[in-house]
PyMOL Python script that loads the backbone (N, CA, C, O; Angstrom):
from pymol import cmd

cmd.read_pdbstr("""\
ATOM      1  N   UNK A   1      94.391 100.112  88.770  1.00  0.00           N
ATOM      2  CA  UNK A   1      93.506  99.026  89.687  1.00  0.00           C
ATOM      3  C   UNK A   1      92.112  99.968  89.752  1.00  0.00           C
ATOM      4  O   UNK A   1      91.994 100.866  90.585  1.00  0.00           O
ATOM      5  N   UNK A   2      90.706  99.532  88.416  1.00  0.00           N
ATOM      6  CA  UNK A   2      89.418  99.517  89.588  1.00  0.00           C
ATOM      7  C   UNK A   2      88.915  99.355  90.514  1.00  0.00           C
ATOM      8  O   UNK A   2      88.592  98.210  90.831  1.00  0.00           O
ATOM      9  N   UNK A   3      88.672 100.321  91.239  1.00  0.00           N
ATOM     10  CA  UNK A   3      87.627  99.813  92.379  1.00  0.00           C
ATOM     11  C   UNK A   3      86.057 100.041  92.239  1.00  0.00           C
ATOM     12  O   UNK A   3      85.576 101.019  91.666  1.00  0.00           O
ATOM     13  N   UNK A   4      85.197  98.858  92.926  1.00  0.00           N
ATOM     14  CA  UNK A   4      83.788  99.140  93.218  1.00  0.00           C
ATOM     15  C   UNK A   4      83.531  99.411  94.942  1.00  0.00           C
ATOM     16  O   UNK A   4      84.197  99.066  95.918  1.00  0.00           O
ATOM     17  N   UNK A   5      82.450 100.068  94.831  1.00  0.00           N
ATOM     18  CA  UNK A   5      82.151 100.485  96.143  1.00  0.00           C
ATOM     19  C   UNK A   5      80.725 100.431  96.747  1.00  0.00           C
ATOM     20  O   UNK A   5      80.223 101.555  96.749  1.00  0.00           O
ATOM     21  N   UNK A   6      80.008  99.581  97.201  1.00  0.00           N
ATOM     22  CA  UNK A   6      79.193  99.089  97.645  1.00  0.00           C
ATOM     23  C   UNK A   6      78.487  99.315  99.141  1.00  0.00           C
ATOM     24  O   UNK A   6      78.856  98.893 100.237  1.00  0.00           O
ATOM     25  N   UNK A   7      77.711  99.869  98.899  1.00  0.00           N
ATOM     26  CA  UNK A   7      76.643 100.358 100.191  1.00  0.00           C
ATOM     27  C   UNK A   7      75.622  99.638 100.626  1.00  0.00           C
ATOM     28  O   UNK A   7      74.658  99.682  99.861  1.00  0.00           O
ATOM     29  N   UNK A   8      75.487  99.023 101.528  1.00  0.00           N
ATOM     30  CA  UNK A   8      73.918  98.325 101.541  1.00  0.00           C
ATOM     31  C   UNK A   8      73.694  97.945 103.302  1.00  0.00           C
ATOM     32  O   UNK A   8      74.679  98.055 104.034  1.00  0.00           O
ATOM     33  N   UNK A   9      72.448  97.536 103.847  1.00  0.00           N
ATOM     34  CA  UNK A   9      71.913  97.424 105.055  1.00  0.00           C
ATOM     35  C   UNK A   9      72.821  95.928 104.735  1.00  0.00           C
ATOM     36  O   UNK A   9      73.250  95.165 103.870  1.00  0.00           O
ATOM     37  N   UNK A  10      72.696  96.264 106.392  1.00  0.00           N
ATOM     38  CA  UNK A  10      73.135  94.414 107.167  1.00  0.00           C
ATOM     39  C   UNK A  10      72.049  93.338 106.867  1.00  0.00           C
ATOM     40  O   UNK A  10      70.819  93.394 106.826  1.00  0.00           O
ATOM     41  N   UNK A  11      72.682  92.637 106.732  1.00  0.00           N
ATOM     42  CA  UNK A  11      71.497  90.936 106.829  1.00  0.00           C
ATOM     43  C   UNK A  11      71.216  90.551 105.077  1.00  0.00           C
ATOM     44  O   UNK A  11      70.250  89.978 104.572  1.00  0.00           O
ATOM     45  N   UNK A  12      72.297  91.037 104.510  1.00  0.00           N
ATOM     46  CA  UNK A  12      72.056  89.683 103.246  1.00  0.00           C
ATOM     47  C   UNK A  12      73.391  88.934 103.894  1.00  0.00           C
ATOM     48  O   UNK A  12      74.315  89.383 104.571  1.00  0.00           O
ATOM     49  N   UNK A  13      73.019  87.256 103.269  1.00  0.00           N
ATOM     50  CA  UNK A  13      74.065  86.110 103.580  1.00  0.00           C
ATOM     51  C   UNK A  13      75.351  86.194 103.083  1.00  0.00           C
ATOM     52  O   UNK A  13      75.416  86.839 102.037  1.00  0.00           O
ATOM     53  N   UNK A  14      76.802  85.577 103.657  1.00  0.00           N
ATOM     54  CA  UNK A  14      77.277  85.543 103.115  1.00  0.00           C
ATOM     55  C   UNK A  14      77.637  85.481 101.266  1.00  0.00           C
ATOM     56  O   UNK A  14      78.359  86.067 100.460  1.00  0.00           O
ATOM     57  N   UNK A  15      76.309  84.042 101.284  1.00  0.00           N
ATOM     58  CA  UNK A  15      76.491  83.726 100.320  1.00  0.00           C
ATOM     59  C   UNK A  15      75.318  84.815  99.157  1.00  0.00           C
ATOM     60  O   UNK A  15      74.980  84.679  97.981  1.00  0.00           O
ATOM     61  N   UNK A  16      75.118  85.458  99.812  1.00  0.00           N
ATOM     62  CA  UNK A  16      74.851  86.825  98.632  1.00  0.00           C
ATOM     63  C   UNK A  16      75.703  87.901  98.383  1.00  0.00           C
ATOM     64  O   UNK A  16      75.755  88.771  97.515  1.00  0.00           O
ATOM     65  N   UNK A  17      76.262  87.657  99.225  1.00  0.00           N
ATOM     66  CA  UNK A  17      77.505  88.907  98.915  1.00  0.00           C
ATOM     67  C   UNK A  17      78.455  88.349  97.871  1.00  0.00           C
ATOM     68  O   UNK A  17      78.824  89.050  96.929  1.00  0.00           O
ATOM     69  N   UNK A  18      78.879  87.021  98.039  1.00  0.00           N
ATOM     70  CA  UNK A  18      79.698  86.345  96.907  1.00  0.00           C
ATOM     71  C   UNK A  18      79.272  87.004  95.386  1.00  0.00           C
ATOM     72  O   UNK A  18      79.808  87.602  94.453  1.00  0.00           O
ATOM     73  N   UNK A  19      77.420  86.273  95.948  1.00  0.00           N
ATOM     74  CA  UNK A  19      77.544  86.249  94.319  1.00  0.00           C
ATOM     75  C   UNK A  19      77.100  87.874  93.062  1.00  0.00           C
ATOM     76  O   UNK A  19      77.283  88.088  91.864  1.00  0.00           O
ATOM     77  N   UNK A  20      76.307  88.867  94.516  1.00  0.00           N
ATOM     78  CA  UNK A  20      77.033  89.751  94.047  1.00  0.00           C
ATOM     79  C   UNK A  20      78.253  90.698  93.852  1.00  0.00           C
ATOM     80  O   UNK A  20      78.080  91.831  93.402  1.00  0.00           O
ATOM     81  N   UNK A  21      79.174  90.352  94.104  1.00  0.00           N
ATOM     82  CA  UNK A  21      80.250  90.662  93.709  1.00  0.00           C
ATOM     83  C   UNK A  21      81.275  89.973  92.915  1.00  0.00           C
ATOM     84  O   UNK A  21      82.334  90.411  92.466  1.00  0.00           O
ATOM     85  N   UNK A  22      80.677  88.658  92.822  1.00  0.00           N
ATOM     86  CA  UNK A  22      81.431  88.176  91.194  1.00  0.00           C
ATOM     87  C   UNK A  22      80.945  88.414  90.042  1.00  0.00           C
ATOM     88  O   UNK A  22      81.538  88.457  88.964  1.00  0.00           O
ATOM     89  N   UNK A  23      79.156  88.671  90.416  1.00  0.00           N
ATOM     90  CA  UNK A  23      78.495  88.989  89.546  1.00  0.00           C
ATOM     91  C   UNK A  23      78.913  90.626  88.504  1.00  0.00           C
ATOM     92  O   UNK A  23      78.964  90.720  87.278  1.00  0.00           O
ATOM     93  N   UNK A  24      79.139  91.660  89.497  1.00  0.00           N
ATOM     94  CA  UNK A  24      80.054  92.455  89.471  1.00  0.00           C
ATOM     95  C   UNK A  24      81.019  93.126  88.848  1.00  0.00           C
ATOM     96  O   UNK A  24      81.150  94.110  88.120  1.00  0.00           O
ATOM     97  N   UNK A  25      81.982  91.869  89.613  1.00  0.00           N
ATOM     98  CA  UNK A  25      83.507  91.534  89.070  1.00  0.00           C
ATOM     99  C   UNK A  25      83.626  91.574  87.423  1.00  0.00           C
ATOM    100  O   UNK A  25      84.399  92.063  86.599  1.00  0.00           O
ATOM    101  N   UNK A  26      82.473  90.815  87.413  1.00  0.00           N
ATOM    102  CA  UNK A  26      82.027  89.788  86.064  1.00  0.00           C
ATOM    103  C   UNK A  26      81.984  91.421  84.974  1.00  0.00           C
ATOM    104  O   UNK A  26      82.880  92.031  84.390  1.00  0.00           O
ATOM    105  N   UNK A  27      80.763  91.616  85.080  1.00  0.00           N
ATOM    106  CA  UNK A  27      80.254  92.748  83.995  1.00  0.00           C
ATOM    107  C   UNK A  27      80.939  94.453  83.866  1.00  0.00           C
ATOM    108  O   UNK A  27      80.793  95.349  83.035  1.00  0.00           O
ATOM    109  N   UNK A  28      81.890  94.298  85.404  1.00  0.00           N
ATOM    110  CA  UNK A  28      82.664  95.556  85.116  1.00  0.00           C
ATOM    111  C   UNK A  28      83.770  95.315  83.786  1.00  0.00           C
ATOM    112  O   UNK A  28      84.101  95.909  82.760  1.00  0.00           O
ATOM    113  N   UNK A  29      84.138  93.903  84.598  1.00  0.00           N
ATOM    114  CA  UNK A  29      85.352  93.259  84.097  1.00  0.00           C
ATOM    115  C   UNK A  29      85.052  93.461  81.836  1.00  0.00           C
ATOM    116  O   UNK A  29      85.883  93.674  80.954  1.00  0.00           O
ATOM    117  N   UNK A  30      83.939  93.309  81.782  1.00  0.00           N
ATOM    118  CA  UNK A  30      83.627  93.096  80.491  1.00  0.00           C
ATOM    119  C   UNK A  30      83.316  94.001  79.879  1.00  0.00           C
ATOM    120  O   UNK A  30      83.131  93.963  78.663  1.00  0.00           O
ATOM    121  N   UNK A  31      83.214  94.841  80.476  1.00  0.00           N
ATOM    122  CA  UNK A  31      82.658  96.514  80.013  1.00  0.00           C
ATOM    123  C   UNK A  31      83.889  97.376  80.052  1.00  0.00           C
ATOM    124  O   UNK A  31      84.030  98.535  79.662  1.00  0.00           O
ATOM    125  N   UNK A  32      84.689  96.610  80.571  1.00  0.00           N
ATOM    126  CA  UNK A  32      86.053  97.496  81.128  1.00  0.00           C
ATOM    127  C   UNK A  32      87.266  97.386  79.891  1.00  0.00           C
ATOM    128  O   UNK A  32      87.711  98.247  79.132  1.00  0.00           O
ATOM    129  N   UNK A  33      87.660  95.570  80.091  1.00  0.00           N
ATOM    130  CA  UNK A  33      88.431  95.336  79.582  1.00  0.00           C
ATOM    131  C   UNK A  33      89.433  94.773  80.625  1.00  0.00           C
ATOM    132  O   UNK A  33      90.123  93.781  80.390  1.00  0.00           O
ATOM    133  N   UNK A  34      89.480  95.585  81.992  1.00  0.00           N
ATOM    134  CA  UNK A  34      89.931  94.880  83.263  1.00  0.00           C
ATOM    135  C   UNK A  34      89.683  93.824  83.464  1.00  0.00           C
ATOM    136  O   UNK A  34      88.676  93.138  83.290  1.00  0.00           O
ATOM    137  N   UNK A  35      90.904  93.608  83.960  1.00  0.00           N
ATOM    138  CA  UNK A  35      90.834  91.667  84.144  1.00  0.00           C
ATOM    139  C   UNK A  35      90.093  91.731  85.951  1.00  0.00           C
ATOM    140  O   UNK A  35      90.301  92.588  86.809  1.00  0.00           O
ATOM    141  N   UNK A  36      89.322  90.636  86.021  1.00  0.00           N
ATOM    142  CA  UNK A  36      88.794  90.935  87.523  1.00  0.00           C
ATOM    143  C   UNK A  36      89.265  90.623  88.449  1.00  0.00           C
ATOM    144  O   UNK A  36      88.656  90.697  89.516  1.00  0.00           O
ATOM    145  N   UNK A  37      91.060  89.969  88.321  1.00  0.00           N
ATOM    146  CA  UNK A  37      91.105  89.798  88.993  1.00  0.00           C
ATOM    147  C   UNK A  37      92.473  91.548  89.214  1.00  0.00           C
ATOM    148  O   UNK A  37      93.402  91.100  89.886  1.00  0.00           O
ATOM    149  N   UNK A  38      92.679  92.599  88.996  1.00  0.00           N
ATOM    150  CA  UNK A  38      92.463  94.224  89.021  1.00  0.00           C
ATOM    151  C   UNK A  38      92.073  94.624  89.330  1.00  0.00           C
ATOM    152  O   UNK A  38      92.522  95.735  89.613  1.00  0.00           O
ATOM    153  N   UNK A  39      90.218  94.156  89.834  1.00  0.00           N
ATOM    154  CA  UNK A  39      89.518  95.083  90.296  1.00  0.00           C
ATOM    155  C   UNK A  39      89.145  94.882  91.869  1.00  0.00           C
ATOM    156  O   UNK A  39      88.638  93.905  92.420  1.00  0.00           O
ATOM    157  N   UNK A  40      89.541  96.057  92.377  1.00  0.00           N
ATOM    158  CA  UNK A  40      89.552  95.792  94.324  1.00  0.00           C
ATOM    159  C   UNK A  40      87.912  96.360  94.059  1.00  0.00           C
ATOM    160  O   UNK A  40      87.577  97.208  93.232  1.00  0.00           O
ATOM    161  N   UNK A  41      86.710  95.365  95.357  1.00  0.00           N
ATOM    162  CA  UNK A  41      85.438  95.456  94.970  1.00  0.00           C
ATOM    163  C   UNK A  41      85.537  95.718  97.131  1.00  0.00           C
ATOM    164  O   UNK A  41      86.583  95.311  97.637  1.00  0.00           O
ATOM    165  N   UNK A  42      84.606  96.265  97.978  1.00  0.00           N
ATOM    166  CA  UNK A  42      83.993  96.477  98.808  1.00  0.00           C
ATOM    167  C   UNK A  42      83.114  96.522  99.096  1.00  0.00           C
ATOM    168  O   UNK A  42      82.471  97.060  98.195  1.00  0.00           O
ATOM    169  N   UNK A  43      82.174  96.153 100.325  1.00  0.00           N
ATOM    170  CA  UNK A  43      81.113  96.683 100.395  1.00  0.00           C
ATOM    171  C   UNK A  43      80.918  96.644 101.744  1.00  0.00           C
ATOM    172  O   UNK A  43      81.423  95.831 102.518  1.00  0.00           O
ATOM    173  N   UNK A  44      80.095  97.634 102.041  1.00  0.00           N
ATOM    174  CA  UNK A  44      79.912  98.601 103.488  1.00  0.00           C
ATOM    175  C   UNK A  44      78.508  97.955 103.859  1.00  0.00           C
ATOM    176  O   UNK A  44      77.677  97.697 102.989  1.00  0.00           O
ATOM    177  N   UNK A  45      78.292  97.700 105.272  1.00  0.00           N
ATOM    178  CA  UNK A  45      76.840  97.715 105.817  1.00  0.00           C
ATOM    179  C   UNK A  45      76.733  98.386 106.630  1.00  0.00           C
ATOM    180  O   UNK A  45      77.651  98.924 107.249  1.00  0.00           O
ATOM    181  N   UNK A  46      75.320  98.528 106.847  1.00  0.00           N
ATOM    182  CA  UNK A  46      74.877  99.873 107.512  1.00  0.00           C
ATOM    183  C   UNK A  46      73.628  99.836 107.959  1.00  0.00           C
ATOM    184  O   UNK A  46      72.876  99.874 106.985  1.00  0.00           O
ATOM    185  N   UNK A  47      72.884  99.766 109.224  1.00  0.00           N
ATOM    186  CA  UNK A  47      71.325  99.820 109.726  1.00  0.00           C
ATOM    187  C   UNK A  47      70.784 100.624 108.785  1.00  0.00           C
ATOM    188  O   UNK A  47      71.323 101.371 107.968  1.00  0.00           O
ATOM    189  N   UNK A  48      69.554 100.357 109.023  1.00  0.00           N
ATOM    190  CA  UNK A  48      68.812 100.705 107.202  1.00  0.00           C
ATOM    191  C   UNK A  48      68.665 102.566 107.662  1.00  0.00           C
ATOM    192  O   UNK A  48      68.779 103.469 106.833  1.00  0.00           O
ATOM    193  N   UNK A  49      68.384 102.783 109.214  1.00  0.00           N
ATOM    194  CA  UNK A  49      68.659 104.259 109.183  1.00  0.00           C
ATOM    195  C   UNK A  49      69.248 105.129 108.550  1.00  0.00           C
ATOM    196  O   UNK A  49      68.501 106.069 108.278  1.00  0.00           O
ATOM    197  N   UNK A  50      70.261 105.238 108.191  1.00  0.00           N
ATOM    198  CA  UNK A  50      71.437 105.419 107.492  1.00  0.00           C
ATOM    199  C   UNK A  50      71.189 106.171 106.630  1.00  0.00           C
ATOM    200  O   UNK A  50      71.590 107.322 106.462  1.00  0.00           O
ATOM    201  N   UNK A  51      70.023 105.115 105.611  1.00  0.00           N
ATOM    202  CA  UNK A  51      70.051 105.242 104.114  1.00  0.00           C
ATOM    203  C   UNK A  51      68.761 105.549 103.650  1.00  0.00           C
ATOM    204  O   UNK A  51      67.813 104.863 104.032  1.00  0.00           O
ATOM    205  N   UNK A  52      68.562 106.704 102.703  1.00  0.00           N
ATOM    206  CA  UNK A  52      67.290 107.261 102.868  1.00  0.00           C
ATOM    207  C   UNK A  52      66.992 107.293 101.280  1.00  0.00           C
ATOM    208  O   UNK A  52      67.926 107.418 100.487  1.00  0.00           O
ATOM    209  N   UNK A  53      65.739 107.183 100.876  1.00  0.00           N
ATOM    210  CA  UNK A  53      65.166 107.429 100.036  1.00  0.00           C
ATOM    211  C   UNK A  53      64.302 107.427  99.518  1.00  0.00           C
ATOM    212  O   UNK A  53      63.427 106.644  99.889  1.00  0.00           O
ATOM    213  N   UNK A  54      63.976 108.602  97.972  1.00  0.00           N
ATOM    214  CA  UNK A  54      62.671 109.404  98.761  1.00  0.00           C
ATOM    215  C   UNK A  54      62.539 110.198  99.653  1.00  0.00           C
ATOM    216  O   UNK A  54      61.480 110.501 100.203  1.00  0.00           O
ATOM    217  N   UNK A  55      63.875 110.710  99.935  1.00  0.00           N
ATOM    218  CA  UNK A  55      63.152 111.550 101.665  1.00  0.00           C
ATOM    219  C   UNK A  55      63.125 110.746 103.109  1.00  0.00           C
ATOM    220  O   UNK A  55      63.144 111.328 104.194  1.00  0.00           O
ATOM    221  N   UNK A  56      63.088 109.585 102.974  1.00  0.00           N
ATOM    222  CA  UNK A  56      62.704 108.559 103.879  1.00  0.00           C
ATOM    223  C   UNK A  56      63.676 107.528 103.791  1.00  0.00           C
ATOM    224  O   UNK A  56      64.292 106.986 102.873  1.00  0.00           O
ATOM    225  N   UNK A  57      63.607 107.388 105.441  1.00  0.00           N
ATOM    226  CA  UNK A  57      64.683 106.582 106.075  1.00  0.00           C
ATOM    227  C   UNK A  57      64.138 105.188 105.857  1.00  0.00           C
ATOM    228  O   UNK A  57      62.976 104.809 105.712  1.00  0.00           O
ATOM    229  N   UNK A  58      65.429 104.437 105.875  1.00  0.00           N
ATOM    230  CA  UNK A  58      64.488 102.821 104.797  1.00  0.00           C
ATOM    231  C   UNK A  58      64.818 101.982 105.952  1.00  0.00           C
ATOM    232  O   UNK A  58      65.911 102.099 106.506  1.00  0.00           O
ATOM    233  N   UNK A  59      63.807 101.021 106.403  1.00  0.00           N
ATOM    234  CA  UNK A  59      63.546 100.143 107.678  1.00  0.00           C
ATOM    235  C   UNK A  59      64.849  99.020 107.543  1.00  0.00           C
ATOM    236  O   UNK A  59      65.471  98.745 106.517  1.00  0.00           O
ATOM    237  N   UNK A  60      64.972  98.676 108.407  1.00  0.00           N
ATOM    238  CA  UNK A  60      66.217  97.324 108.512  1.00  0.00           C
ATOM    239  C   UNK A  60      65.519  95.965 107.122  1.00  0.00           C
ATOM    240  O   UNK A  60      64.421  95.545 106.756  1.00  0.00           O
ATOM    241  N   UNK A  61      66.774  95.773 106.829  1.00  0.00           N
ATOM    242  CA  UNK A  61      66.496  95.122 105.585  1.00  0.00           C
ATOM    243  C   UNK A  61      66.036  93.336 106.107  1.00  0.00           C
ATOM    244  O   UNK A  61      66.429  92.703 107.086  1.00  0.00           O
ATOM    245  N   UNK A  62      65.235  92.999 105.186  1.00  0.00           N
ATOM    246  CA  UNK A  62      64.345  91.607 105.581  1.00  0.00           C
ATOM    247  C   UNK A  62      64.548  90.578 104.826  1.00  0.00           C
ATOM    248  O   UNK A  62      64.280  90.600 103.625  1.00  0.00           O
ATOM    249  N   UNK A  63      65.073  89.492 105.464  1.00  0.00           N
ATOM    250  CA  UNK A  63      65.637  88.867 104.384  1.00  0.00           C
ATOM    251  C   UNK A  63      64.442  87.652 103.668  1.00  0.00           C
ATOM    252  O   UNK A  63      63.530  87.076 104.261  1.00  0.00           O
ATOM    253  N   UNK A  64      64.876  87.532 102.102  1.00  0.00           N
ATOM    254  CA  UNK A  64      63.640  86.423 101.839  1.00  0.00           C
ATOM    255  C   UNK A  64      63.446  87.667 100.457  1.00  0.00           C
ATOM    256  O   UNK A  64      63.535  87.153  99.342  1.00  0.00           O
ATOM    257  N   UNK A  65      63.242  88.934 100.473  1.00  0.00           N
ATOM    258  CA  UNK A  65      62.867  89.687  99.832  1.00  0.00           C
ATOM    259  C   UNK A  65      63.124  89.259  98.492  1.00  0.00           C
ATOM    260  O   UNK A  65      64.210  88.774  98.176  1.00  0.00           O
ATOM    261  N   UNK A  66      61.566  89.518  97.166  1.00  0.00           N
ATOM    262  CA  UNK A  66      61.760  89.196  96.123  1.00  0.00           C
ATOM    263  C   UNK A  66      62.573  88.802  95.182  1.00  0.00           C
ATOM    264  O   UNK A  66      63.072  87.825  94.624  1.00  0.00           O
ATOM    265  N   UNK A  67      62.482  90.577  95.244  1.00  0.00           N
ATOM    266  CA  UNK A  67      63.511  91.581  94.470  1.00  0.00           C
ATOM    267  C   UNK A  67      65.115  91.204  94.398  1.00  0.00           C
ATOM    268  O   UNK A  67      65.790  91.198  93.369  1.00  0.00           O
ATOM    269  N   UNK A  68      65.565  90.892  95.727  1.00  0.00           N
ATOM    270  CA  UNK A  68      66.757  90.342  96.070  1.00  0.00           C
ATOM    271  C   UNK A  68      67.574  88.806  95.465  1.00  0.00           C
ATOM    272  O   UNK A  68      68.714  88.756  95.003  1.00  0.00           O
ATOM    273  N   UNK A  69      66.579  87.601  95.640  1.00  0.00           N
ATOM    274  CA  UNK A  69      66.058  86.544  94.759  1.00  0.00           C
ATOM    275  C   UNK A  69      66.361  86.812  93.145  1.00  0.00           C
ATOM    276  O   UNK A  69      67.078  85.844  92.894  1.00  0.00           O
ATOM    277  N   UNK A  70      66.259  87.421  92.135  1.00  0.00           N
ATOM    278  CA  UNK A  70      66.061  88.221  91.395  1.00  0.00           C
ATOM    279  C   UNK A  70      67.490  88.440  90.469  1.00  0.00           C
ATOM    280  O   UNK A  70      67.942  87.897  89.461  1.00  0.00           O
ATOM    281  N   UNK A  71      68.063  89.824  91.613  1.00  0.00           N
ATOM    282  CA  UNK A  71      68.944  90.518  91.342  1.00  0.00           C
ATOM    283  C   UNK A  71      70.457  89.474  91.625  1.00  0.00           C
ATOM    284  O   UNK A  71      71.554  89.827  91.191  1.00  0.00           O
ATOM    285  N   UNK A  72      70.261  88.242  92.375  1.00  0.00           N
ATOM    286  CA  UNK A  72      71.085  86.897  92.172  1.00  0.00           C
ATOM    287  C   UNK A  72      70.874  86.245  91.585  1.00  0.00           C
ATOM    288  O   UNK A  72      71.661  85.371  91.947  1.00  0.00           O
ATOM    289  N   UNK A  73      70.216  85.751  90.607  1.00  0.00           N
ATOM    290  CA  UNK A  73      69.753  85.506  89.719  1.00  0.00           C
ATOM    291  C   UNK A  73      69.993  85.762  88.255  1.00  0.00           C
ATOM    292  O   UNK A  73      69.867  84.977  87.315  1.00  0.00           O
ATOM    293  N   UNK A  74      70.394  87.123  88.260  1.00  0.00           N
ATOM    294  CA  UNK A  74      70.398  87.957  87.164  1.00  0.00           C
ATOM    295  C   UNK A  74      72.420  87.856  87.206  1.00  0.00           C
ATOM    296  O   UNK A  74      73.122  87.651  86.216  1.00  0.00           O
ATOM    297  N   UNK A  75      72.932  88.077  88.678  1.00  0.00           N
ATOM    298  CA  UNK A  75      74.382  88.424  88.379  1.00  0.00           C
ATOM    299  C   UNK A  75      74.988  86.272  87.848  1.00  0.00           C
ATOM    300  O   UNK A  75      75.907  85.704  87.257  1.00  0.00           O
ATOM    301  N   UNK A  76      73.789  85.942  88.536  1.00  0.00           N
ATOM    302  CA  UNK A  76      74.848  84.421  88.445  1.00  0.00           C
ATOM    303  C   UNK A  76      74.875  84.130  87.000  1.00  0.00           C
ATOM    304  O   UNK A  76      75.506  83.160  86.578  1.00  0.00           O
TER     305      UNK A  76
END
""", "prot")
cmd.dss("prot")
cmd.show_as("cartoon", "prot")
cmd.util.cbc("prot")
cmd.orient("prot")
């Protein structure tokens, strides 16, 4: 059984998390040949301060970021 682990900041809606998991399960299944129902997917959420990018702690997630809409559209 394959496993996908995703860490992200708190704040995404259930709909966003469902779209993310469905899209990732689909593309991993296509890439590996592993049936999607044999892939375990877990999302771990944390505060922005727990994520560091380019040496800077990230702010808390803000709903409605343009990148989120684009990502969700590509995963559908």
